[in-house]
C-alpha positions in Angstrom: 38.8 -19.8 -5.2 38.0 -16.5 -4.1 35.8 -15.8 -1.0 32.0 -15.7 -1.7 30.1 -12.2 -1.8 28.2 -11.5 1.4 25.4 -9.7 0.1 23.0 -7.8 2.5 19.5 -6.5 2.0 17.5 -3.5 3.6 13.8 -4.0 3.1 11.9 -7.0 2.6 8.8 -5.9 0.9 7.5 -5.5 -2.6 11.2 -5.7 -4.1 12.3 -8.3 -1.8 12.2 -10.8 -4.4 14.6 -8.9 -6.7 17.6 -9.0 -3.9 16.5 -12.7 -3.8 17.9 -13.2 -7.2 21.4 -12.6 -6.3 21.5 -15.6 -3.9 23.8 -17.7 -6.1 25.9 -20.0 -4.1 26.8 -22.0 -6.8 28.5 -18.7 -8.1 29.9 -17.5 -5.0 27.3 -15.1 -4.0 25.1 -15.3 -0.7 22.5 -13.4 0.9 23.4 -13.5 4.5 21.4 -10.7 6.2 18.4 -8.6 6.0 17.8 -5.3 7.9 14.4 -4.6 8.3 12.4 -3.3 11.4 9.6 -5.3 10.6 9.2 -9.0 12.5 7.0 -10.2 10.0 9.5 -9.2 7.4 12.2 -10.6 9.2 10.4 -14.0 9.8 10.0 -14.3 6.1 13.4 -13.5 5.0 14.6 -16.5 7.5 12.0 -18.9 6.3 13.8 -18.5 2.9 17.3 -18.0 4.1 17.5 -20.1 7.4 21.3 -19.6 7.9 21.0 -15.6 7.5 21.1 -12.7 10.3 18.4 -10.3 10.9 18.6 -7.0 12.4 16.4 -3.8 12.7 19.3 -1.5 11.9 20.8 -1.4 8.6 24.2 0.3 9.9 25.0 -3.1 11.5 25.9 -4.0 7.8 29.0 -2.0 8.0 30.6 -3.4 11.1 29.6 -6.8 9.6 31.8 -5.9 6.4 29.2 -6.7 3.8 30.5 -6.6 0.3 26.9 -5.2 -0.9 23.7 -4.3 -0.1 20.5 -4.2 -1.8 18.5 -1.1 -0.9 15.1 -2.1 -1.5 13.3 0.2 1.3 10.6 2.7 0.7 11.7 5.7 -1.2 12.5 8.4 1.5 15.1 6.1 3.0 17.1 5.6 0.1 19.2 8.9 0.4 20.3 8.3 4.1 20.5 4.4 3.6 22.7 4.6 0.4 24.7 7.5 1.4 25.8 6.1 4.8 26.9 2.5 3.3 28.5 4.3 0.3 30.6 6.4 2.5 31.9 3.4 4.6 32.8 1.7 1.3 30.1 -0.7 0.8 28.7 -1.3 -2.8 25.0 -0.4 -3.5 22.3 -1.7 -5.5 20.0 1.1 -4.8 16.5 0.7 -6.2 14.7 3.1 -8.1 14.0 6.2 -7.8 17.4 6.8 -6.5 16.0 9.6 -4.0 13.1 11.8 -3.8 14.9 15.0 -4.2 17.4 16.1 -6.7 19.7 17.1 -4.0 19.5 13.6 -2.1 20.9 12.3 -5.3 23.7 14.4 -5.5 24.4 13.4 -1.9 24.3 9.8 -2.9 26.8 10.1 -5.8 29.3 12.3 -3.7 29.2 9.7 -1.0 30.2 7.2 -3.7 32.9 9.2 -4.7 34.1 9.9 -1.2 33.8 6.3 -0.1 35.2 5.1 -3.3 32.2 2.7 -3.4 30.6 1.1 -6.4 26.8 2.5 -6.8 24.3 0.6 -9.2 21.0 1.9 -9.7 17.9 -0.4 -10.8 16.5 1.2 -13.6 15.2 -2.4 -14.9 13.1 -1.2 -17.7 16.5 -0.8 -19.8 16.4 -4.6 -20.0 12.7 -4.8 -21.3 12.3 -6.5 -24.6 10.5 -3.5 -26.0 12.7 -0.9 -24.9 15.8 -2.7 -25.9 14.4 -3.6 -29.4 13.5 0.3 -30.1 16.8 1.4 -28.7 18.5 -1.5 -30.9 16.4 0.2 -34.2 17.2 4.0 -33.3 20.8 3.2 -32.9 21.1 1.3 -36.4 20.0 4.5 -37.7 16.2 3.1 -39.0 14.5 6.3 -38.2 17.4 8.7 -38.8 18.3 11.4 -36.3 15.6 11.4 -33.3 13.8 14.7 -32.8 10.7 13.9 -31.2 9.3 11.3 -28.5 6.6 10.6 -26.0 5.2 8.1 -23.8 1.6 7.3 -22.8 1.5 5.1 -19.4 -1.9 3.9 -18.5 -1.8 2.4 -15.0 -5.1 0.6 -14.4 -3.7 -0.6 -10.9 -2.7 2.9 -9.7 -5.2 3.4 -7.2 -4.7 0.0 -5.4 -0.8 0.2 -5.8 -0.1 3.7 -5.0 -3.1 5.4 -3.1 -3.4 2.9 -0.2 0.2 3.3 0.9 2.8 6.0 1.7 3.3 6.7 -2.2 0.1 9.0 -2.0 2.0 11.0 0.6 4.0 13.4 -1.1 6.3 13.9 2.0 7.5 10.4 1.2 7.6 10.2 -2.4 7.3 13.7 -3.6 4.6 12.5 -6.3 4.1 9.8 -8.7 5.5 11.9 -11.4 8.9 11.1 -10.0 8.1 8.0 -8.0 6.4 6.0 -11.0 7.8 8.2 -13.8 11.2 7.8 -12.9 11.1 4.6 -15.1 9.6 6.3 -18.3 11.6 9.5 -18.2 14.9 7.3 -18.0 13.5 5.2 -21.1 12.9 8.5 -22.9 16.3 10.0 -22.0 17.8 6.7 -23.2 15.8 6.3 -26.4 16.4 9.9 -27.2 20.1 10.1 -26.5 19.9 13.1 -24.2 18.6 14.4 -20.6 15.6 16.8 -19.9 16.8 20.7 -19.9 13.7 22.3 -19.6 10.3 21.0 -18.2 6.7 22.1 -17.8 3.7 20.0 -16.7 0.3 20.1 -15.7 -1.3 17.4 -13.2 -4.5 16.9 -10.7 -5.5 14.9 -8.2 -8.6 14.2 -10.3 -10.6 11.0 -8.8 -8.7 9.6 -5.8 -9.2 13.1 -3.9 -12.7 12.8 -3.8 -12.7 9.6 -2.1 -13.3 9.6 1.9 -12.8 6.2 2.9 -9.4 6.5 4.8 -7.2 4.1 6.9 -7.2 5.1 10.4 -3.1 4.8 10.0 -0.8 4.1 7.5 -0.3 0.3 6.8 -3.5 -0.7 8.0 -3.9 -3.0 5.1 -1.6 -5.2 2.5 -1.5 -3.1 -0.6 -1.9 -5.4 -3.8 -1.6 -4.7 -7.6 -5.0 -5.5 -8.1 -7.7 -3.3 -10.4 -10.4 -1.9 -8.6 -13.3 -0.9 -11.2 -14.5 1.6 -11.4 -11.7 3.7 -9.6 -14.3 5.8 -7.6 -15.0 2.5 -5.6 -11.8 2.2 -4.2 -11.8 2.0 -0.6 -9.4 2.4 2.3 -6.9 5.1 1.1 -4.1 6.1 2.7 -4.5 8.7 5.6 -2.8 11.1 3.5 -3.5 11.7 0.0 -1.8 14.7 -1.8 -0.2 13.5 -5.0 -1.5 13.7 -8.3 -3.2 11.0 -10.2 -2.9 12.5 -13.5 0.1 14.0 -15.1 1.4 15.5 -18.2 4.8 16.4 -18.8 6.5 18.4 -21.6 10.4 18.1 -22.1 13.2 19.9 -24.1 16.3 17.8 -24.0 20.0 19.3 -23.8 20.0 17.7 -27.5 17.1 19.6 -28.7 14.8 16.5 -28.9 11.4 17.4 -27.9 9.5 14.9 -25.7 6.4 14.5 -23.6 5.2 12.1 -21.0 1.6 11.3 -20.0 0.5 9.2 -16.7 -3.0 8.1 -15.6 -3.5 6.0 -12.6 -7.1 5.7 -13.4 -7.3 4.1 -17.1 -9.1 0.9 -17.5 -6.0 -0.6 -19.0 -2.3 -1.1 -18.0 0.5 -0.3 -20.4 3.2 1.9 -21.9 2.9 3.2 -25.4 6.4 4.9 -26.6 6.5 6.8 -30.0 9.8 8.0 -31.3 10.3 10.0 -34.6 13.2 10.8 -36.1 14.0 12.5 -39.5 13.7 9.3 -41.5 11.0 7.6 -39.9 9.1 6.4 -36.5 8.8 3.6 -34.3 5.8 2.8 -31.7 5.3 -0.1 -29.4 1.7 -1.7 -28.9 1.7 -3.5 -25.6 4.8 -3.7 -23.6 4.5 -7.4 -22.2 6.9 -10.1 -23.9 5.1 -12.6 -25.7 2.0 -9.9 -26.3 3.5 -7.1 -27.8 4.6 -5.7 -31.1 7.0 -2.8 -32.2 6.2 -1.4 -35.7 8.5 0.7 -38.0 7.4 3.4 -40.3 10.3 4.3 -42.7 8.4 4.7 -46.1 6.3 7.7 -47.1 2.6 7.2 -46.5 -0.2 9.5 -47.8 -2.8 7.9 -45.1 -2.6 5.6 -41.8 -0.5 2.3 -42.5 -1.7 0.0 -39.5 1.2 -2.5 -39.5 4.0 0.3 -40.6 6.7 -0.9 -42.9 8.4 -3.5 -40.4 6.9 -5.4 -37.5 8.8 -7.0 -34.5 6.7 -9.3 -32.0 8.6 -9.2 -28.7 9.4 -12.8 -27.7 8.1 -14.4 -24.5 10.2 -14.1 -21.6 9.9 -15.4 -18.2 10.9 -14.0 -14.8 10.4 -10.8 -13.0 9.2 -7.8 -15.3 9.6 -10.2 -18.3 13.2 -11.2 -17.5 14.4 -7.6 -16.7 14.8 -8.2 -13.2 17.2 -11.4 -13.7 19.1 -9.9 -16.2 19.7 -6.3 -14.3 20.8 -8.6 -11.1 23.2 -10.6 -13.0 24.4 -7.3 -14.5 25.2 -6.0 -10.9 26.9 -8.9 -10.0 29.1 -8.8 -13.1 29.8 -5.2 -12.2 30.8 -6.1 -8.7 33.1 -8.7 -9.6 34.8 -7.0 -12.8 33.4 -3.5 -13.0 31.9 -4.2 -16.1 30.0 -1.1 -17.7 26.3 -1.7 -17.4 23.5 -0.2 -19.5 22.4 1.4 -16.3 24.0 4.8 -15.1 24.1 6.4 -11.8 24.2 9.8 -13.7 20.9 8.7 -15.9 19.3 7.9 -12.6 20.0 11.1 -11.2 18.6 12.9 -14.4 15.5 11.0 -14.4 14.8 11.9 -10.8 15.6 15.8 -11.5 13.4 15.8 -14.3 10.7 14.3 -12.4 11.3 16.9 -9.4 11.3 19.8 -11.8 8.1 18.4 -13.3 6.4 18.2 -10.1 7.5 21.9 -9.2 6.1 22.8 -12.3 2.6 21.0 -11.9 2.0 22.5 -8.4 3.0 26.0 -9.7 0.6 26.2 -12.3 2.9 24.7 -15.3 5.6 27.3 -15.0 8.8 26.5 -17.1 11.4 25.0 -14.9 14.9 24.4 -15.6 16.4 20.9 -14.5 19.4 21.4 -12.1 22.6 20.8 -13.8 24.8 17.8 -12.4 28.3 19.1 -10.7 31.1 18.7 -13.3 33.0 16.8 -10.8 30.3 14.1 -10.4 29.8 13.9 -14.3 33.5 13.5 -14.9 33.6 10.7 -11.9 30.6 8.5 -13.3 31.0 9.1 -16.9 
C-alpha cells in the first residue's frame, strides 16, 4: 500500500472546513499540519486534529515535505504563498480568487511550471447543481449556438460579510467585482465557451460608504454571513471601506459572445440568476440552491411570455457545503493528486476570471472606459492546456 498523502493547510478561517473534507484516513489522505499565525485558529485546528502539528510559518511545510497544501488564507496572501510552495515542488489547492492581480496569477502559473508542481484552483461553482445542468443543456445543443449571457447576483449578506473585514479594503481585495465576482465571471466563461477579451463597467460605493460607524482596528469583530436590514443600519464597518458595493460589467468574449454581470451588495435577497441565449433558445435559472430552484428552457417560438418555458428541471436536493459542491471539488482534487485526472476546473480559467475582474475594476475606476483583458502568455496556455 502506498504511503498516505500528507496534507497541510494555510489559514483556518472561513474556508477551513473545505480543507477538512480532504481528511480521509481510510483512503490514505490525512491533514497533518496547519500554518496560521492566530493562536485561536491553531487551537481550533488541534481540537479537531489532535495528532497534527501547527506553525505560524507556512514555509515549514516545504521542509516537512508535504504532499499538498490547501491555501485558504486571505486573498492578498495567495500569490506569495502559492508561488513559494509551487516553486518548491509542493502541490497546491488554491482557493479562489487565484490572486488579486493578473500579474499575480501569471506568477503563480509560472511557479507551477518551474517547480513541476500540480496546481488546482477551487472554483467550486462548476460543481453547483444549477450550473452543471445549464452546462449540460448547452452542450447538448438545446439552445443552439450561444450568443449572449448575463448574470444578476443579489447579495443580501454583502454588508455583513464583505464590509466588516479586509474585503472592504481594495489594497487587500482589489474589489468585490474581482473577489466576489470571480465565481460568476468563471461560470459565464464556462457556459459561453470563451474568455473575456474586452470589458467595460460602472460601479459605486453607494450605500456603505455613508456609514461612519467603524471598527477601531481591523478584526475587532467576527464577521458573520447574517443579513442586516435595512443596509444602512449596518454598524462596525472595517476601518477602510473603499470598494464598490454595486457593479455592472459588460464583456465581449473571444468567441464573439456578449455577456454582462451585475452585482449588488445591498439587495434584500440572495441568489444568482443566469440567462444564456443561443440561436435556438434560452435557459434561465430561478433560485440557485439545491432542492429549491428550477431551470427553464425556452426553445419554441412564443408571441408572449411563457412563464414555465418549454421544459423545466427542478434541481434536486443535495447535502454538504455549497450544496455538495465542496465535497465534489475536494474529491476531484484528491483524484488529480493521485492520478492527474483532468478536472472541470482549470488554472487557465481561474486566471482569466481574475484578469476579467481586474480589467473591469480598472474600467469602473476610470469612468467606464473600455479595457482590454491582458492575454495569457502562449507558453503558459500551452502548458496548462
